[in-house]
N, C-alpha and C positions, 0 to 999 in steps of 0.2 A: 376482464377480475371473472364474469359468470362460471368460467370453466373451474376456474381455481375455486372458485368459493364452495361449490355445487362439492370437491374435492374435498373442499379441509366440513364440511357440515358432514360426507362420506364417514371421513373418517374420526366426527367428533362422535356417529353416533356407537360406531367399534367402539368403544373405549367403554375400559368398564366399568371404569368412575363412572360415564355417566347410560349405562348397563340398569347401572347397581341405586342411581338414583329416582327412574325412572321408575325399576320394581316396588320401592320407598313408598312413588306419588300414585300406583298403579294401587299396590296395596292397602292406602291411606281410604280411596275411594270403593275399596273394594269392603273394607271392614265400617265403612263414614255408619250407616243405620242401623245397624248391631250395636257397636260404641256408641254413637251416641243418645237412643234409645235405649240402654241402660244409666248414666252419663244427665245422665236427665230427669230419670227417675230414684236417681241417689240423690241429684242435687233438688230433686222437692222433696225429699223426707228427710234431708237435714233440716232445710230451709225449716222442713213446719215445726218440728222439735225445737228448731232455733225463736221457733215465733211462740210453741205450750213456756219454753226457757220462762222469756222475758214475759213468759204474763202467769208463770206462778212467782217471779218472783218480783211482782209489779212494776215491772221496769216500762217507758217510756213503748212503747214499740213504731217497727216503720211498717210503714205503709208499702204493700204490693206493689205490681206492676201493673197490674188490672183495676189502682186505685185500690183493692179496701183493705182495712184499716182493723189490722187484728187488736181486741179487745184485750183489758186486761181488768182482773180480778183484786179486786185491797184486799188493803195488807191483817183486818180487819176482823177477815176469813180462819181463824187460826188454824187448824189444820191442813199440812202442806198436800197432802194425799187430798184432802178434800177443792181445796185451789186447785189441784191439775185435772181432778175428774172437770169441774167445771170448765181450766181452758179445752181441752179435748170436747167437750159437749160446746164451746160456743168458737173453736176455732177448726175453718174443714180446712182436711190436704190440700195443702202446691200443686194448681192446676200443674202433672209431667205430658204435657204436650209440646209434640212441641212447633215452633209456629216462624210460618214463613219470616217472618220477625227475626227472627236467628238465625237466618244463613250471611243472612252482615255482618253480627254479632262471631258469630265462626267464621267465616271465613279471615276476618279482621285479625285475630288467634290466632290461626295457621297462616298469616304473611310471612312471618321473623322467619319461619326456617322455610320456605320456598325461595324469599331471597336469601338468606345464607346460603342453601342448595346454590344457587346461581354463582353469586360468588365462592364455592366450589370449584364448576362447572370452570365458570372460566382461568382460571387460579390451575385448575390439576392438566388441561389442555394443552396449551403453552408448556407448560410450566415440565411433565413429558416429556414433547416437543424438544425441549431443551436440554435437557437429561440425557436423553435420545440420544440425539446427536441430530434429528430429526432437521433444523432447525439451519447449521451448514451446510445439508446434505441440499435443502432443497433452493436453497441460497447459487448451489457450486451450475443449479443448470435456469434459475430465475433470478437474478445479479439485484432486480429494480425491488429495495428491501421494504421501501413506504407501498407499491406494488404487494406488495405478503402480509403486510403485517394489516396494513389494511383488509387481505383478502378474510384470513383470519378472526380480524375479528369482526368481522361482517357475520360472519359461518356462526361462531357463539355469541351475538349479539342476537341475531334473529331468531337464533336456532331457541335460546335461551324464553325468549317473547312468549314464542309459537304452544313448546310446551307447557309456558306456567301458562296460557292463554285454551289449551286445551285440556288442562289439567283442571283449571278453572271450570267452563261444561260440565265436566265428566263430576267430578268433585259438587258444584253449589245445584245438576241436577239429582244429583243423589241426595241432597239434603229435599229439596224441593220434595222429591219421591219423602220421601220420613214424612214432609211436616202434608204429601199426599192421606198415607198411611192412616196419618191421624187425627183428620178426616177437618181439613186446617187447611190446608188450600186456596178452599173459600175470600182469605183475608191478605190473599197475592193481590195486586194491583200497580197498573204501569210504573205508578211513581214508586213501587216496590223493583218492580223490573229494573227502571232505574236505576237505583239506588247501587241495587247489583253489579248489573252491566260495570255500569264505571268500577266499582272498586275490582270485578277484576284484572279491566286493562290498565288499571293503576297499581297492583300492584303488580300484574307481571311485565309493568315497563320498571318497576322498579327493581324486579328483580333481573332484568334485562342488561340493566345499568350496573346492579352486582355482581352480573360477571364479566360489564367490560371491567371496569375496578381489579378483579381479578386477574384479570389477562393480565391487562396494564401491571400490575404488579409482580404477576411474573416475570414479561418480561426486563425489570425496571431488577428484582433477585434472579433470576435466571434457576426454579427451580419453586417446586408445589410449598415447601415448605415453608421457603424464604413472601410467600406469596402467604403465604397460613398467616406467616406472624406476621408479616412486615401489615395485610389487612385491620384482620383480625386485632392487635394487638393496636392499632393507629386506632380502632370504630370503640373497641369496648374501655381500654387503658386510656386513650387520653380524650378523647366523646365525650365522652360518656360520661366521666367522671369529671373532668372540663365542665360542660354546661350543666348536669346533677349543682355543683357549686356558686356559677359564676354566670345568672342567668338569660344575663345581658345579653353572655355572645353566644347562645343560643341559634339565634335567628340565622345565622352565617355556620352553623358546622350541617357535614350530609345526614350523621345518627336523627335531631332532631325535624331538618328539613326533611326526611324523608319519612317520617314517624307523622308529621305536620300531613306533609302527602297523600299518604297512602288510608289513615283517618282522616283528613279532615278538618280536624282538631286532635292536643294531642291533650288524652287520657293516662297518667301517667305519675299524677307528682305535679302538672303546673303546669300552666300552659307555654305557648313562640306568644310573646305580646304583635301583634300586625300581622302575623305572617294568616298569610290567605292560603290554600290549598295553592295555586296557581302561581304566584310568588312560592312559593318553594318549592315547585317547577323547577322551573328559572333559575334558582338557586344549585340544581340539585343536576342539569344541566350546563352549568358553569363550570360547577367542578368534575365533571365525565368529561369536558372536552380538554381544559386545564391538564388531568390528569392522560390523555390522549397522549400532545403534543410532549409529555415529561420523556413515558414507555417509548412514542416514536423519536423522540432523539437519540432515548439509548442506546433502541435498535438501531438506528443505525450512523449512532458516534461511535459503536464499539466493535471489537472485532469480532466475529463470532464465529470463533472455532471455540 
């Protein structure tokens, strides 16, 4: 199998879709520092303006991450302009520096894109092979379908995991460089490094799993379009809708377990009761094995022509 896997890895690397994905990821690394530096400065200005507005309106203030609670000016001060001037004097600007703790937040927020790209790569790889007639040609000289199936699967899953992990090393390295430029790198410690490394490995694993699902869907649908429609339609139209409306179903759904596995907890509107990160990974693994069996059965039982 090793020879065929190497061949499939080279074929995967030559795909235009893969080159586009790698280009997008490389662009994200190159532009990470200037874009984030600008975005954080803009967000700090927006947050400061919001604090001024709450102060002027004598609304209850919101504490900052560093524990600072902006003051409020009593409504007995009649002039709004006078209240605004006092608020400006009492509330310092929000610190726009990028900190090591922000690396984990940014990585988490970019995980959905990386997972989606993994699914697209897996779907387009085998979907294009079916549409171009590569699968029947391969089976004409290698008739062992199970061998071919797992060789292609290994090439896709291993490649996506390796590229995703490498991207995390480069991207998180760029973010850490921004922290160094801001003079906040001294806040990093061993616990921070373990948290960032663990998050990178988990996101890369889910991206590889998404590639597996895309690969399986393309074998079942025998085209990239069918795989994208089947996979994305199921996750967003079925799991997202059902999970949003029926919370007891969440612990047994891929979308919600993937969220738990990546983040360690659910952070977008409610938790998944009693589901740990390890348990979520086990559920995802069970789904991966199940869809692999279904795709293998479809590949072995149907005519390849």
